[in-house]
C-alpha positions in Angstrom: 33.3 -20.9 -21.1 29.9 -21.8 -19.8 27.2 -19.2 -20.5 24.6 -18.7 -17.9 21.2 -17.6 -19.0 18.5 -16.1 -16.8 14.9 -16.8 -17.5 11.9 -14.8 -16.3 9.3 -16.7 -14.3 6.1 -17.2 -16.2 2.6 -18.1 -15.1 0.0 -16.4 -12.9 1.2 -13.6 -10.7 1.5 -13.8 -6.9 -1.4 -12.3 -4.8 0.8 -9.6 -3.2 -0.2 -6.8 -5.6 -3.8 -7.9 -5.4 -3.9 -7.7 -1.6 -2.2 -4.3 -1.7 -4.7 -3.0 -4.2 -7.7 -4.3 -2.1 -6.3 -2.6 1.0 -6.0 0.7 -0.9 -9.6 0.9 -2.2 -11.9 3.6 -1.1 -15.4 2.7 0.3 -17.0 3.7 -3.0 -14.5 1.6 -5.0 -15.0 -1.4 -2.7 -18.8 -1.1 -3.1 -18.4 -1.0 -6.9 -16.2 -4.1 -6.8 -18.8 -5.9 -4.6 -21.5 -5.0 -7.1 -19.6 -6.3 -10.1 -18.6 -9.5 -8.3 -22.3 -10.4 -7.9 -22.7 -10.8 -11.7 -21.6 -14.0 -13.4 -21.4 -12.2 -16.7 -19.6 -9.0 -17.7 -21.6 -5.8 -17.1 -21.6 -2.4 -18.7 -21.2 1.0 -17.0 -25.0 1.6 -17.6 -25.8 -1.8 -15.9 -23.8 -0.9 -12.8 -24.9 2.7 -12.6 -28.6 1.6 -12.7 -28.1 -1.1 -10.1 -26.3 1.2 -7.7 -28.3 4.4 -8.4 -25.2 6.3 -9.4 -24.2 8.6 -12.3 -22.4 6.8 -15.1 -19.5 9.2 -15.0 -18.9 8.3 -11.3 -19.0 4.6 -12.1 -16.7 5.1 -15.0 -14.1 6.9 -12.9 -14.1 4.2 -10.2 -14.0 1.4 -12.8 -10.8 3.0 -14.2 -9.1 2.6 -10.8 -10.3 -1.0 -10.5 -9.0 -1.9 -14.0 -5.7 -0.2 -13.4 -5.3 -2.2 -10.1 -6.2 -5.4 -12.1 -9.1 -6.2 -9.8 -11.5 -5.8 -12.7 -11.0 -6.8 -16.4 -12.7 -5.2 -19.3 -13.5 -6.3 -22.9 -15.1 -4.7 -25.9 -18.6 -5.7 -26.7 -19.6 -6.3 -30.3 -20.5 -3.1 -32.2 -24.2 -2.4 -32.4 -25.2 0.3 -34.9 -23.1 3.4 -35.1 -20.8 4.7 -32.4 -18.0 3.2 -30.4 -18.7 -0.3 -28.9 -19.2 -0.4 -25.2 -16.9 -1.9 -22.6 -18.0 -4.8 -20.4 -16.5 -5.3 -17.0 -16.0 -8.4 -14.8 -14.5 -9.0 -11.4 -11.2 -11.0 -11.4 -10.4 -10.7 -7.7 -12.0 -11.5 -4.3 -13.8 -8.6 -2.8 -12.0 -9.2 0.5 -8.3 -10.0 1.2 -9.7 -12.5 3.8 -10.5 -14.8 1.0 -6.8 -15.2 0.2 -6.0 -15.9 3.9 -8.8 -18.5 4.0 -7.3 -20.3 1.0 -3.8 -20.4 2.6 -5.3 -21.7 5.9 -7.2 -24.4 4.0 -4.0 -25.5 2.1 -2.1 -25.8 5.4 -4.9 -27.9 6.9 -4.9 -30.1 3.8 -1.1 -30.6 4.0 -1.4 -31.5 7.7 -4.2 -33.9 7.2 -2.2 -35.6 4.4 0.9 -36.0 6.7 -1.3 -37.4 9.4 -2.6 -40.2 7.1 0.5 -40.9 5.0 3.7 -40.2 6.8 5.1 -42.6 9.4 6.3 -39.7 11.5 3.7 -36.9 10.8 4.9 -34.7 13.7 8.5 -34.8 12.5 7.5 -34.1 8.9 5.3 -31.2 10.0 8.2 -29.8 12.1 10.5 -30.1 9.1 8.1 -28.1 7.0 8.1 -25.4 9.7 11.9 -25.4 9.6 12.0 -24.8 5.9 9.3 -22.2 6.4 11.5 -20.5 9.0 14.4 -20.4 6.6 12.3 -18.4 4.2 11.6 -15.8 6.9 15.3 -15.0 7.2 15.0 -12.0 4.9 12.5 -10.5 7.2 14.7 -11.1 10.2 17.7 -9.5 8.5 15.7 -6.4 7.8 14.6 -6.0 11.5 16.4 -4.7 14.5 19.6 -6.6 15.5 19.9 -8.2 19.0 22.5 -6.5 21.2 24.9 -9.0 22.7 24.5 -7.7 26.3 20.7 -8.5 26.4 20.5 -11.7 24.4 17.3 -13.4 25.4 15.1 -10.3 25.8 16.4 -8.9 22.5 15.7 -12.1 20.6 12.2 -12.3 22.1 11.6 -8.7 21.0 12.7 -9.6 17.4 10.4 -12.6 17.4 7.5 -10.5 18.6 8.0 -7.9 15.9 8.3 -10.6 13.2 5.2 -12.5 14.3 3.2 -9.3 14.4 4.4 -8.4 10.9 3.1 -11.8 9.8 -0.4 -11.2 11.2 -0.2 -12.9 14.6 -1.0 -9.9 16.8 1.9 -10.7 19.0 2.1 -9.0 22.4 4.9 -9.1 25.0 3.2 -10.0 28.3 6.7 -10.2 29.8 10.2 -9.6 28.3 10.5 -13.2 27.2 6.9 -14.2 27.0 4.9 -13.5 23.8 1.2 -14.1 23.3 -0.3 -14.6 19.9 -3.8 -13.3 19.6 -4.4 -14.1 15.9 -3.5 -16.9 13.6 -3.4 -16.4 9.8 -3.6 -20.2 9.4 -6.9 -20.5 11.2 -10.2 -20.2 9.4 -13.1 -18.5 11.2 -14.9 -20.8 13.6 -12.5 -23.7 13.1 -9.6 -25.1 15.2 -6.4 -25.6 13.2 -5.3 -29.2 12.5 -2.8 -30.0 15.4 0.1 -30.6 12.9 -0.2 -27.0 11.8 0.9 -26.0 15.3 3.8 -28.3 14.8 4.8 -26.5 11.7 4.8 -23.3 13.8 7.1 -24.9 16.3 9.5 -25.8 13.5 9.4 -22.2 12.1 10.1 -20.8 15.6 13.0 -23.3 16.2 14.6 -22.4 13.0 14.3 -18.7 13.4 15.8 -18.7 16.9 18.5 -21.1 15.8 19.6 -18.8 13.0 19.2 -15.6 15.1 21.2 -16.8 18.1 23.3 -19.6 16.8 21.6 -22.0 19.2 22.1 -19.8 22.3 18.3 -19.1 22.6 15.4 -21.5 22.3 11.6 -21.1 22.3 8.6 -23.0 23.4 5.3 -22.7 21.6 2.1 -23.6 23.6 -1.0 -23.7 21.4 -4.2 -22.4 23.1 -2.4 -21.4 26.2 -5.3 -19.1 27.1 -8.9 -18.6 26.0 -7.9 -16.4 23.0 -4.2 -16.8 22.5 -1.2 -19.1 22.0 2.1 -18.4 23.8 5.8 -18.4 23.0 8.3 -18.5 25.8 11.9 -17.6 25.0 14.9 -18.6 27.1 18.6 -19.4 27.1 19.4 -22.9 25.9 20.6 -25.3 28.6 
């Protein structure tokens, strides 16, 4: 008999918990994280309280929340004289979730630039990456509303809109089968995405509609269809 063993994944954690923690901070906690992030070396409660003009107890309470959320780490300082050694605190997280989005966008641009210079068929390779990406979205599709058989195209368009909005694209239904995307998580502020990134999006859309409808419904993605949006049009396959 063959025995199967399960191993626990090791290594750094994913950023999901960090992003959730950042989103849940109060204004005071966020201000404290900003202050600590300005210092290249660990700082004490007294240091932070003096810099921000706050009572040490208020700083200590907010720091406890940041430490529990793993946005700030603390270490004991060497003992000096009598009494308990002080804690020193340092930021171990970005102060804004946007920093994580920027990193993801930069990685996608780098992958696209690599394909453009090394692959004999960069558009095909980018589309294939999008197809694989779309397959990873199937768990989100399965959790969403199911398309009724009597309203096939409109219902699938609605599911795509909901999914794209959940992924951060600010998707709106201009018409039952026309979706406009007013935000792109793969775009850095003030920069236009590398064209092959749009091809990855096409692959993702193709795979999601293929899986959802069994090939009965197809979609067309038009990058920069308007001044501030891209557009998806969904229709029955011919």
